[in-house]
N, CA, C and O of each residue as an XYZ file, in Angstrom:
276
protein
N      26.431     28.984     35.334
C      27.690     28.290     35.269
C      27.664     27.134     36.256
O      27.064     27.211     37.329
N      28.336     26.058     35.857
C      28.410     24.926     36.750
C      29.824     24.383     36.788
O      30.777     25.161     36.834
N      29.981     23.118     36.771
C      31.189     22.359     36.910
C      32.457     23.010     36.334
O      32.440     23.542     35.224
N      33.557     22.960     37.103
C      34.843     23.466     36.636
C      35.882     22.359     36.716
O      35.736     21.425     37.504
N      36.928     22.457     35.908
C      38.049     21.531     35.952
C      39.300     22.272     35.496
O      39.206     23.238     34.738
N      40.468     21.827     35.950
C      41.726     22.443     35.537
C      42.179     21.842     34.222
O      41.981     20.654     33.964
N      42.786     22.670     33.399
C      43.259     22.210     32.100
C      44.537     22.948     31.730
O      44.844     24.008     32.276
N      45.272     22.366     30.794
C      46.460     22.980     30.220
C      46.215     23.109     28.722
O      45.479     22.317     28.133
N      46.837     24.110     28.116
C      46.679     24.260     26.682
C      47.616     25.299     26.117
O      48.473     25.837     26.817
N      47.439     25.574     24.833
C      48.248     26.551     24.114
C      47.318     27.532     23.409
O      46.338     27.133     22.782
N      47.637     28.814     23.521
C      46.816     29.849     22.891
C      46.933     29.718     21.375
O      48.031     29.758     20.819
N      45.794     29.562     20.721
C      45.734     29.380     19.272
C      45.460     30.690     18.528
O      45.954     30.896     17.420
N      44.670     31.573     19.145
C      44.230     32.799     18.478
C      43.969     33.858     19.530
O      43.435     33.567     20.600
N      44.352     35.104     19.218
C      44.067     36.238     20.105
C      43.554     37.394     19.264
O      44.153     37.747     18.248
N      42.432     37.988     19.694
C      41.924     39.213     19.104
C      42.430     40.336     19.998
O      41.885     40.565     21.078
N      43.464     41.035     19.557
C      44.132     42.043     20.386
C      43.201     43.183     20.783
O      43.342     43.735     21.874
N      42.261     43.544     19.930
C      41.393     44.678     20.251
C      40.384     44.356     21.348
O      40.000     45.242     22.112
N      39.949     43.093     21.434
C      38.967     42.730     22.468
C      39.593     41.999     23.641
O      38.960     41.873     24.689
N      40.826     41.510     23.494
C      41.468     40.763     24.562
C      40.895     39.372     24.741
O      41.004     38.788     25.819
N      40.286     38.836     23.694
C      39.718     37.495     23.758
C      40.464     36.590     22.788
O      41.267     37.049     21.975
N      40.182     35.295     22.890
C      40.821     34.363     21.977
C      40.416     32.939     22.269
O      39.455     32.681     22.992
N      41.174     32.010     21.687
C      40.883     30.589     21.847
C      42.132     29.834     22.284
O      43.251     30.152     21.880
N      41.904     28.822     23.123
C      42.971     27.968     23.626
C      42.710     26.550     23.139
O      41.600     26.035     23.279
N      43.733     25.919     22.566
C      43.662     24.500     22.229
C      44.057     23.743     23.484
O      45.162     23.921     23.997
N      43.162     22.901     23.982
C      43.444     22.181     25.221
C      44.221     20.903     24.943
O      44.170     20.350     23.845
N      44.937     20.451     25.956
C      45.676     19.198     25.851
C      44.741     18.001     26.002
O      45.092     16.888     25.610
N      43.546     18.223     26.572
C      42.644     17.127     26.907
C      41.542     16.863     25.888
O      41.057     15.735     25.794
N      41.133     17.878     25.122
C      40.022     17.695     24.193
C      40.375     18.259     22.826
O      41.372     18.965     22.677
N      39.563     17.947     21.839
C      39.785     18.476     20.499
C      39.092     19.817     20.305
O      39.320     20.492     19.300
N      38.247     20.210     21.255
C      37.493     21.461     21.134
C      38.285     22.623     21.735
O      38.735     22.538     22.877
N      38.457     23.707     20.974
C      39.096     24.908     21.498
C      38.169     25.580     22.502
O      36.947     25.463     22.411
N      38.768     26.288     23.466
C      38.011     26.927     24.532
C      38.192     28.437     24.431
O      39.314     28.928     24.308
N      37.091     29.162     24.483
C      37.091     30.623     24.417
C      37.590     31.210     25.726
O      37.248     30.715     26.800
N      38.407     32.274     25.645
C      38.713     33.071     26.825
C      38.426     34.528     26.509
O      38.531     34.958     25.360
N      38.064     35.285     27.539
C      37.841     36.716     27.407
C      38.750     37.420     28.412
O      39.205     36.812     29.381
N      39.007     38.688     28.176
C      39.979     39.439     28.946
C      39.723     39.383     30.453
O      40.674     39.272     31.228
N      38.467     39.458     30.883
C      38.207     39.463     32.320
C      38.401     38.083     32.954
O      38.295     37.955     34.174
N      38.682     37.051     32.156
C      38.978     35.723     32.673
C      40.463     35.418     32.730
O      40.864     34.295     33.037
N      41.290     36.438     32.429
C      42.739     36.267     32.378
C      43.372     36.900     33.615
O      43.018     38.012     34.006
N      44.308     36.182     34.222
C      45.078     36.724     35.344
C      46.340     37.343     34.755
O      47.149     36.642     34.146
N      46.515     38.651     34.930
C      47.652     39.355     34.341
C      47.336     39.778     32.923
O      46.179     40.010     32.571
N      48.382     39.875     32.112
C      48.229     40.313     30.722
C      47.676     39.183     29.856
O      47.891     38.005     30.143
N      46.970     39.552     28.806
C      46.430     38.575     27.858
C      47.609     37.839     27.214
O      48.545     38.476     26.729
N      47.568     36.499     27.206
C      48.680     35.740     26.617
C      48.734     35.889     25.104
O      47.739     36.222     24.461
N      49.914     35.636     24.550
C      50.128     35.701     23.110
C      49.910     34.334     22.471
O      49.926     33.310     23.155
N      49.709     34.325     21.175
C      49.573     33.084     20.415
C      50.824     32.232     20.642
O      51.948     32.728     20.572
N      50.611     30.961     20.912
C      51.717     30.032     21.118
C      52.117     29.837     22.568
O      52.865     28.910     22.880
N      51.632     30.697     23.465
C      51.987     30.563     24.870
C      51.212     29.427     25.519
O      50.042     29.203     25.210
N      51.878     28.709     26.425
C      51.248     27.655     27.216
C      50.543     28.317     28.394
O      51.086     29.223     29.026
N      49.329     27.856     28.680
C      48.539     28.426     29.767
C      47.879     27.325     30.584
O      47.689     26.201     30.118
N      47.538     27.683     31.812
C      46.754     26.834     32.707
C      45.475     27.595     32.982
O      45.495     28.821     33.090
N      44.355     26.885     33.097
C      43.073     27.568     33.260
C      42.020     26.606     33.760
O      42.218     25.391     33.763
N      40.905     27.159     34.180
C      39.734     26.372     34.559
C      38.755     26.411     33.398
O      38.590     27.446     32.753
N      38.107     25.283     33.131
C      37.059     25.243     32.112
C      35.718     25.316     32.833
O      35.400     24.482     33.682
N      34.944     26.331     32.474
C      33.623     26.532     33.056
C      32.597     26.289     31.951
O      32.701     26.866     30.869
N      31.624     25.450     32.216
C      30.564     25.191     31.239
C      29.511     26.297     31.350
O      28.930     26.501     32.415
N      29.270     27.005     30.249
C      28.265     28.058     30.208
C      27.194     27.667     29.195
O      27.331     26.663     28.496
N      26.132     28.461     29.119
C      25.079     28.196     28.131
C      25.608     28.313     26.700
O      25.066     27.696     25.783
N      26.672     29.111     26.512
C      27.261     29.287     25.184
C      28.353     28.254     24.894
O      28.930     28.262     23.806
N      28.642     27.377     25.840
C      29.682     26.369     25.662
C      30.806     26.569     26.664
O      30.698     27.422     27.545
N      31.886     25.797     26.548
C      32.976     25.898     27.509
C      33.700     27.245     27.409
O      33.880     27.794     26.322
N      34.105     27.755     28.559
C      34.839     29.026     28.610
C      35.998     28.863     29.581
O      35.868     28.213     30.618
N      37.136     29.463     29.231
C      38.328     29.437     30.083
C      38.263     30.598     31.073
O      37.996     31.741     30.700
N      38.513     30.278     32.339
C      38.560     31.290     33.395
C      39.866     31.119     34.168
O      40.472     30.048     34.159
N      40.289     32.192     34.834
C      41.525     32.173     35.604
C      42.711     31.692     34.762
O      43.520     30.874     35.201
N      42.787     32.223     33.545
C      43.837     31.855     32.605
C      45.149     32.483     33.066
O      45.208     33.685     33.326
N      46.204     31.667     33.167
C      47.517     32.186     33.565
C      48.616     31.448     32.802
O      48.497     30.260     32.502
N      49.677     32.172     32.501
C      50.824     31.579     31.799
C      51.511     30.565     32.703
O      51.498     30.689     33.927
N      52.113     29.557     32.071
C      52.896     28.570     32.831
C      54.325     28.553     32.366
O      55.135     27.787     32.888
């Protein structure tokens, strides 16, 4: 993992059984994956606004420290 940046977005999809999903960011056209262990508190619902860090991984961008706003 390398470079991080803060971002805002809206949860587009949540897989309730795995606690993962995708966030549409306000800054880019690419959705960002989040997983349950990257969420602060409860997993957000579809449509909720969130703040998070984007971490570049070998699999692509991932949301970390996801929290509701």
